[in-house]
C-alpha positions in Angstrom: 104.8 132.6 -64.0 105.6 130.0 -61.5 103.4 128.7 -58.8 103.9 129.3 -55.4 103.7 126.5 -52.7 100.7 126.5 -50.2 101.6 126.8 -46.5 100.5 123.8 -44.5 97.7 124.1 -42.3 97.0 122.2 -39.1 94.2 121.7 -36.4 96.7 123.4 -34.0 98.1 127.0 -33.6 95.7 129.5 -34.4 92.7 127.8 -33.1 94.4 127.4 -29.7 95.0 131.0 -29.6 91.4 131.6 -30.1 90.2 129.4 -27.3 90.9 131.8 -24.5 88.5 134.8 -24.5 91.2 137.5 -23.4 94.0 136.7 -25.8 93.3 138.9 -28.6 97.0 140.2 -28.7 98.2 136.8 -28.8 96.1 136.2 -31.8 97.1 139.4 -33.4 100.9 138.2 -32.9 100.3 134.7 -34.1 98.7 136.1 -37.4 101.7 138.5 -38.0 104.1 135.6 -37.5 102.2 133.4 -39.9 102.0 136.0 -42.7 105.7 136.5 -42.2 106.4 132.8 -42.3 104.3 132.5 -45.4 106.7 134.7 -47.3 109.6 132.2 -46.3 107.4 129.2 -48.0 107.4 130.7 -51.3 109.4 128.3 -53.8 109.8 131.0 -56.5 108.9 134.5 -57.3 106.8 135.5 -60.5 109.1 135.5 -63.4 109.3 138.0 -66.3 106.9 136.1 -68.6 105.0 138.5 -70.8 101.6 139.3 -69.9 100.4 140.4 -73.2 100.5 143.9 -74.9 100.5 147.0 -72.4 99.8 150.8 -72.7 103.0 152.8 -72.7 103.8 153.9 -69.1 102.8 157.6 -68.4 105.6 159.8 -67.6 106.5 160.1 -63.7 104.1 157.3 -63.0 104.4 153.7 -61.6 102.7 151.0 -64.0 101.2 148.2 -62.0 101.3 145.8 -64.8 98.9 143.5 -66.2 97.3 140.2 -65.6 98.0 138.4 -62.2 101.2 140.5 -61.6 99.2 143.8 -62.1 96.7 142.6 -59.5 99.6 141.6 -57.1 101.2 144.7 -57.6 97.9 146.6 -56.7 97.6 144.5 -53.5 101.4 145.3 -53.0 100.8 149.0 -53.3 97.7 149.0 -50.8 99.7 146.9 -48.3 102.8 149.5 -48.7 100.2 152.3 -47.9 99.1 150.4 -44.9 102.5 149.5 -43.4 103.8 153.0 -43.7 100.8 154.3 -42.0 101.2 152.1 -39.0 104.7 152.5 -38.9 104.3 156.4 -38.5 101.5 155.7 -36.1 104.0 153.7 -33.8 106.8 156.3 -34.3 104.6 159.3 -33.8 101.3 158.7 -31.8 102.7 157.5 -28.3 101.2 160.7 -26.8 97.8 160.3 -28.7 97.1 156.8 -27.7 96.7 154.6 -24.7 99.2 151.9 -24.2 96.5 149.4 -24.8 95.7 151.2 -28.0 99.4 151.5 -29.2 99.7 147.8 -28.3 97.0 147.2 -31.1 98.7 149.8 -33.5 102.0 147.6 -33.3 100.3 144.4 -33.9 98.6 145.6 -37.2 101.9 147.4 -38.1 103.5 143.7 -37.9 100.8 142.3 -40.1 101.0 145.1 -42.8 104.6 144.7 -43.1 104.5 141.1 -43.1 101.8 141.4 -46.1 103.8 144.0 -47.9 107.1 141.7 -47.7 105.1 138.7 -48.7 103.6 140.7 -51.9 107.3 141.9 -52.7 108.8 138.3 -52.3 106.1 136.9 -54.4 106.3 139.5 -57.0 110.3 139.5 -57.4 111.6 141.2 -60.3 108.0 142.4 -61.3 107.7 144.4 -58.0 106.8 148.1 -58.3 109.3 150.2 -56.4 108.4 151.5 -52.9 105.6 154.2 -53.2 106.2 157.8 -51.6 103.2 158.4 -49.1 101.8 161.6 -48.4 100.3 161.8 -44.7 100.3 165.5 -44.4 96.6 165.3 -43.8 96.9 163.1 -40.8 97.4 164.5 -37.3 99.4 161.7 -35.6 99.2 163.5 -32.4 95.3 163.5 -32.3 93.6 159.9 -31.3 90.5 160.7 -33.8 92.6 161.5 -36.7 94.6 158.2 -36.1 91.7 156.0 -35.5 89.5 157.5 -38.3 92.3 157.0 -40.7 93.0 153.5 -39.8 89.3 152.8 -40.3 89.2 154.2 -43.6 92.3 152.3 -44.7 91.1 148.8 -43.2 87.8 149.1 -44.8 89.2 150.1 -48.2 91.5 147.3 -47.9 88.7 145.0 -47.4 86.7 146.3 -50.3 89.8 146.4 -52.6 90.5 142.5 -52.0 86.7 141.7 -52.3 86.7 143.5 -55.8 90.1 142.2 -56.9 89.6 138.6 -56.2 87.6 138.0 -59.6 90.4 139.6 -61.7 92.8 136.8 -60.9 93.1 134.2 -63.8 90.7 131.2 -63.0 93.3 128.4 -63.4 96.6 127.4 -62.2 98.8 130.1 -60.2 95.7 132.5 -60.4 93.9 130.2 -58.0 96.7 130.0 -55.7 96.9 133.8 -55.4 93.2 134.0 -55.0 93.4 131.6 -52.0 96.1 133.7 -50.6 94.3 137.0 -51.0 91.4 135.7 -49.2 93.6 134.7 -46.2 94.6 138.2 -46.2 91.5 140.0 -46.7 90.2 137.9 -43.5 92.9 139.4 -41.5 92.2 143.1 -43.1 88.6 142.6 -41.7 89.9 141.6 -38.4 91.9 144.8 -38.2 88.9 146.8 -39.1 86.6 145.3 -36.5 89.3 146.1 -33.9 89.5 149.6 -35.0 85.9 149.9 -34.5 86.3 148.6 -31.2 88.9 151.2 -30.4 86.6 153.7 -31.8 83.3 152.8 -30.1 84.0 150.1 -27.5 82.5 147.3 -29.2 79.1 149.1 -30.1 79.8 148.8 -33.9 81.4 146.6 -36.3 81.3 148.3 -39.6 77.8 147.4 -40.3 77.4 150.2 -42.9 79.7 148.3 -45.2 77.5 145.2 -45.2 74.7 144.9 -47.6 71.3 143.3 -47.3 72.6 140.2 -48.2 75.2 140.1 -45.4 78.0 140.6 -47.8 80.8 143.0 -47.3 81.3 145.6 -50.2 83.7 145.2 -53.0 85.2 148.1 -54.8 87.3 147.8 -58.3 90.8 149.0 -58.5 89.9 152.5 -60.1 87.5 153.5 -57.1 90.0 152.1 -54.6 93.0 153.9 -55.9 91.0 157.1 -56.2 90.0 156.9 -52.6 93.8 156.1 -51.7 95.2 158.8 -53.8 95.3 161.5 -51.4 97.8 159.4 -49.2 100.0 158.4 -52.1 102.5 160.8 -53.8 103.7 158.8 -56.4 101.4 158.7 -59.4 100.0 155.1 -60.1 99.1 153.8 -63.7 96.6 151.2 -63.3 95.4 151.2 -67.0 96.8 147.6 -67.9 94.9 145.9 -65.0 92.4 143.3 -65.8 88.6 144.7 -66.2 
């Protein structure tokens, strides 16, 4: 596998957007544009190096792969799910959400699509195919259904990245991926807080997901994919992921 170039950071840009108190949408749009730009900064994709022996693929399933490629595909699968959800919300939920709420949904959609395309570009030929989603349990014409599902997805995403970080290799390109995953999980946490704000007007911030040490929860891939399974029609084989 070949290493990715690291996006340059300066003391301008995001900090300027956060200085003004009433510019949440400006921040969302900036963050989405930054994630999209990161995709363009990839100098190469993962190549087809052998990551070691793999279990034979199960019939009718998508195998995530192994080692760092497997973890990237795991993240890619989750970002596909989130991007598909917010795309459906923007297309179908105009009657259920206020204009301000829909503006937030559009911003979150832009972020998740950028994350999805980032992982697709990083994986190159190793990327899993597009997953088939199943949103039949979601009522896109009901505000509570939309927001509660968004809350589930965002908090699940935070826990997934927190749990997967330690599975990357601890040298070279694995550390680069870990750095990028850390930047994405911080955005997912901001999403979760934004959804909590829409649900309860700033009276809650997902405190039930934070332990006595002030740390957010972390879930391993098996638990995350089990929770996400009702929304993904494609069967996912994660048996080769690092443990």
